[in-house]
N, C-alpha and C positions, 0 to 999 in steps of 0.2 A: 594582498590577500585574494584579490580577484584572480591572479595568476594561479595561486594554489588551488582555488576552487575549480577553475576551468581545466587545469591539468588533470586533477583527480576525477573530475566529472567525465572527461574523455576516457580514462582508463576504466572507471566503473561502468560507464555506458557500454563500452566495447565488450566487457565481460558479460554483462547482462543481455546485450544484444544477441549474443551467441546462445547463452544458456536458457534464459527465460522463455523465448519463443519455442525452443525445443521442448521444454517442459509443458507449456500451455497447449501448444498445438500438436506436438508429437506424442505426448504421453497422456496428459489430463483429458484432452478431447477424445482420444481413442478409448480411454477407460470409460467415458460416458457412452460412446457409441457401442462398446461391447456389453456393458452392464445394463444399459437401457435407462430411459428417463426416470422411471420410478425408483430404481435402486440408487442411481446417482442423486436423484432428488432428495432421498432420505439422508444420504451421506452429506449433501450440501446443507440440509436443514440442521442436522446434528452438529456439523462443523460450526455453523453459526452459533448454535447454543453453547458449544464449548468455548467460543471466542468472547461471548458476552461478559464473562467474569474473569477472563484471563489476566486482566490488569491486576487482579488480586495477587497473582504470582509475583508480579513485578512491583506493584504499589508505587510506581513512579521512580523506582530505584535507578533504572537505566538512564533516564533523563537527568536525574540528580548526579549520578556518577559521571556521566559524560561532561556535564558542566564543570564539576569539581576537578576532574582529571585534566580538562582543557586548560583550566586556570592554575591548578596546582598539581603538576605531574608527579611529584614525589609522594602524593597521598595514596597511590594505588595499593601499596603493601599494607597500609593501615586499614583500608576500606574493605578489601576482598573477604577476609575471614568472616567478619560480621555480616556482610551482605549475603554470602552463601548460606549461612545458618538461617538468616531471616527469610530467604527465599524458600528454603525447605519447609519452614513453618507455614509460610503463606500458601504453599502448594497444597498442603492438607486442607486449609481453609477453603481454597478455591474448589477443590473436588467436592467438598461437602455442600457448598452453596450451589454449585452447578447441578448436582443431583437433586437438591431441594427444588430448584427451578424446574427440572425435568418432571418431578413428581407433581408439582403444582400446575403444570401445563399439560398434564395427561400424556406424557411420553410413556409408551407401553414398556413393561419391564423387559421384554425380549430384545429391546433396543439398547438396554443398559451396557452390555458388553462392548458394543461399538462406541458408545459414549465414553466409557472409561479409557479406551485406547486413544480416542481423540483428545481427551483431557491430558493423557500422558504425553501426547505429541506437543500440546501447548506448553506443558511444563518444560520439556526438553528444549523447545524453541526459545522459550523465555530465557533459559540459562545461556543459550548460544548468543542471543542478542545482547545479554548483559556483558558477556566476555568480549564481544565485539566492541562494545562501547568504550572499553579501555583503550583499544587500538585507535579508534576514531578520535577519542579525546587526546591521545598523544600525537595525533596527526600521522599515524601509521596507516594511511588510507589504503595502500595497496594490500596490506595484510587483511584489513577489514573487508576490502572488496572481494578478495579470494574467499574468505569465510562466508561472505554473503551469498555466494553461489555454490558452495561446497555441498550443501544438503541436496539442492536440486540436481547437481551434477551426478551425485550418487544415485538419486532416484531415477534419473534418465538412464543410467547404465543398468540398473536393476530391472526396472519395468520395461525398458527397451528390449532386454534379453528375453523377458517373459512374453512380450507381445509379438516378437518375431518368431517365437517357437510355437508351432501349430498345436502341439499337445498341451503345453502350458496355457496357451491362449484360450483353448477350448474350456479349460476348467477355471479360468480366471473369474474372480468375483470381487465385490466391493470390500470384503474382509481382507483379502490379500493386499488390496491397495492401501488400506489403513495400516496393516502390520508392517508392510514394506517401508512406509514413511517413518514408522517408529524406529526401525533399524537404522535408517539413513540419518535421522536426527541424532541418534545416540553416537554414531561414528563421528559425525561432525562436531558434537560436543566434546568428544575425546580429543579431536584435533585441536579445537580452540583452547582446551585446557593445557595441552602440551605446549602450544605457542605462547601461552600466558606465563608459564613458569619462569622463563628467563627474565621477565619484567619485575619479579618479586625479590625484594631484598629485606633482610631482617624481618621476615614474616613472623607475626605473633599469632598463636592459636588460642591464646588466653582471652576469651571474649566475655565481657561482662554484660549484664542486662542493661546497664547504662549505655553501653556502646550500641546495642541493638535499638534502644529507645531513641538515641540521637539520630541514627540512620533513618528510622521510621519517621521521626518528626520532620526531618529535612526532605523526606521523599513523598509523604502522603498528599501534599497539595497537588501532585501530578495525577493522582489516582482517578479522581472524578473526571478530569479532562479526557483521559484516554478511555475511560468507561463510557462516557457520553458519546465520544467519537465512534466507538465500536457499535453502540446501539444504533446511531443514525446511519451507519454505513452497512450494518449486517442484519438488522432486524427484519428486513424485507424477506429474506430467504426463509426464516423460521415462520413468519406470519403467513406467507404463501402456503407453506406445507401444512400448517395448522388449519387454514381456511379452505384451500382449494385442493389439497392433496399433494402427495410426493411427486406425481407425474408433472404437474404444473411447476413445482419447485425445480424439477429437472430441466424443463424447458427454459425457465428463467435463468438457471445456472448456465445454460448454453450461451445466452447473450451476455450474462454478467461476467463470464470468463474473459471475454475480450476487453470489457471495462477494467477488470482486475489486472489484466496484462498491461494495459495502457497506464494504469495507476502506478505500476512499478517504476515507470520512467519518472513520474513525479516524486515517488518515494526516494529515488536516488538523489534528487535535489535536496530534499529535506535532510537525509542522512548526512550529506556533506556540509550543508549550510549550518546545522545546529552547532557543532563545535567551533566553526569559523565565526559565526555570529557571536557565540558566547565569549570567545577570546577577544574579538574586536570590541565588544561592549565592555568587557573587563578592562581593556586598555584605553577606553574612551576614544576609539577610532571611529571615523565616519563610515557609515554602512549604506548610505543611500545609493551609491553607484553599484555596489554589488547587488543590492535588493532589486534595483531597476533592471540590471542586466539579466538576472535570473528570471525575473517576471516576464520580460520580453521573450526570452528563449522558450519558456515553458508554455506561454499562451500561443506562440507560433506553432509549437508542436501539437498542442491541444486542438487548434483549429484545423490542422491538416488531418488529424485522426477523425475529428467530427465530420468533416466534409466527405471523406471517403466512406465512413460508416453510415452517413445519412443518405447519400445518393445510391449506394450499392449494398444496402443492408440485406436485402433478400438474397442476392447472389452470394454474399459472404456466408450467410447461414446455411444455404443449400450446399455450398462447397465443403463446409466443415462438418456437417452433421448428417447422419443417415435419415433421421426423422425430425421434421420440424412441423410447427403448427402455423396457422394463419398469422398469429400475432408475433412470431419470432423476429421477423425483420424489423417491424415497427418498434419492438422492445429494444433491440440493439441500437437503432437510430436514436431513440429517446435517452437511453442510458449514456451514450457517448456525449450527448449535449451537457450532461452533468459534469463533464471533465473541465469545462470552463470554471466551474466553482471549485471542484476538488483540487485541480492543479494550482489555482490561486491560493488555496488553503495551505498547500505544501510550502509556499513562500511566506505568507503572512502569519500563519499559525506557528511556523518554526521560529520566526522572528519574535513573536510574543512569548514563546516558551523560553527562548534564549534570554530574553529580557526579564524573565520570571514574572510576567504579568498573568499570573494564574487565576486570579479572581475573574478577570475579563474572559479568559478562555473557558472557565467553568460556566459562567453565565451564558455565553454564546453557545457552547456545545450542549448544555442542558436544554436550552430552548430548541435547538435543532433536533435533539433526540425526541422531545415531546412532540414537536411538529411532525417529525417523520413517522412516529408511531400512530398518531391521530390520522394522518393522511393515509397511511397503509391500511388501517382498520376501516376507514371510510371508502377508499378507492378500490381496494382489492376485491371486495365482494361485488362491486359494480363493474369494474373494468378488467379484473383479473391481473395478469402480470404486467399489463400496460399501466395499471394503477400504481404498482410498485415503482415503475420507471418514472412516472410523474412525481412521486414522492421523493425519489432520489434527486431529481433536478431541483426541487424546491429546497430541500435540506442543504445541499451543497452550495447553491447560490446564496442562500441566506447566510451561511457561515462565512463565506468569502466576503460578502458585502459588510457584514458586521465587524469582522476582523480588520478589514481595510479602514472602516470608519474609525475604529478605535486607534489604529496606528496613526491615522492622519490627524485626529483631534487631540490625542493624548501624548503621542511620541513625536509629533510635529514632523512626520516623515510621510511623504506622498509620492506617487508616481507622477512625473511631469505631465501636464495637460497635453503637450505636444505628442508625447509617447502614447497616451491613451487614445488620442485622435488617430494616430497612425495604426494602432492595434485594431481599433474599431473599423477603420477603412480596410485593413487587411482581412478581417473576418467577413465583411460584406462582399468584398471583391472575390475572395476565394470561394465563398458560397455560390456566387453567381457563376464563376468559372466552372465549378464542379457540376452545376446544373446544366450549363451549356455543353460541356464535354459529353455528358450522358445523353443529352437530348439531340445533339446535332452531329456528333462524330460516331459513325456507325462502324465501330470496331469492337473487339473483345473487351468486356468490362475490366479485365485485368490491365489491359493497355490503357484504358480510360483512367484507371487509378494512377498509373504511372505518369500520364500527362498532367493530371491534377496535382500530384505531388511536385512534379518538376515546376509547374506553374506557381505553386506555393513558395518554393525556394526562390524562384526568380522574383516573385512579387515581394518577398521579405527583403531582398536586396534593393529592389527599385524604390521602395518607400522608406528605406533607411533603418529597418528593424535589425538587419544583419549587415555588416560592412566587411569589405576586403581587409581593412586594417585590423578588425577584430579577428578575422580568420588567420591573418599573418601572425598575430600575437599567440593565437591558439597553437599554430604550427611551431613557433619558436619555443614555447614552453613545454610542448609535448616531445621535443627531440631529446 
């Protein structure tokens, strides 16, 4: 199973290595530079609001479906009709609750047209992710990987054409950005539907209320987990806009964009690990080696990102954006520190989800959501966008430590002490190396970043976090 994981991780990583940076830095960043901090800040805030309740569209169906299909592949034809009907019903509920929240938080009515389109995007995306869960559950990882980047590829082509055309670029506004995303999500959903059709045999469209109830009862335990995760991960954007205004939300979005891009790497691990963990647990297979290997790789990656963004945050922000404020660099540095927590959660949280330890996940993520909201309400008025960054660190580290404690004490699975010592040593040494390169090697900061990354790779080899044997195995399984 480790070979399956690493082979598909390489393929998925290569696809996303090409597409996601083009989207984040080539399109999304330029949209903010063109539309300005205030317009983009409003979009960022309303996007967060549309995400708060998007779990209602899914209601845990995707996680449930992924686990069932991974363990019982022949169930796909039986599940799809009922799930599609249920998701349509839940989409109506989602729109109603989102607009109720908008009314209660004093979102002005002139912003409602933007919000309804953002809600439509969330609905389309939810259906895409659900259809993808069938492919990952069946271990058709390459199909899942292609679908995972299809929407962004279409957006890159569409907005790339607009942004390089002077006349279109001059008229470009945030509404165009939202409507273009809607079109690309719709085309991707169409593609996912076409690819799903050959998997269906003896499809029955006679759906009873009992079937819908069964799907709901098996899915709803996942709802609160994802809801609380969305709150502690996204509430900062909305709270900043409500307290400090759209412009500050835009400046926070500028730093958050890099954190979001980095988190895509962690999401790749989770997307691949969930069906593999589910099947291994279903077959009573040993999962410690896979868990430990994934944890080492993801923490090494997180540490490299943190080191670069900590010591070169101001240069990075000035390179990417036309207008920055004094806090921009510090916000980026603080936000990336939270990757140690969020990357760990991609491993430990996925394992708990695969093991169906939903009560523990609910308690942990609920506490994190409450902690994050309280800290944001207290720190943002005092420290502005830096306060939101402090809150992000606290919430993510809390979740990581709580999930690891549960796995260690209840599942009797832990990371070897020797591995933890090596990872701690790696973090300390690479931090010192990054500081030393910046302080004593007088060359372009971009070259300094290259030296730091190269040093990180060499260091991970020298202390045994990555080995030549492991790389040879990766090469053999990727041929």
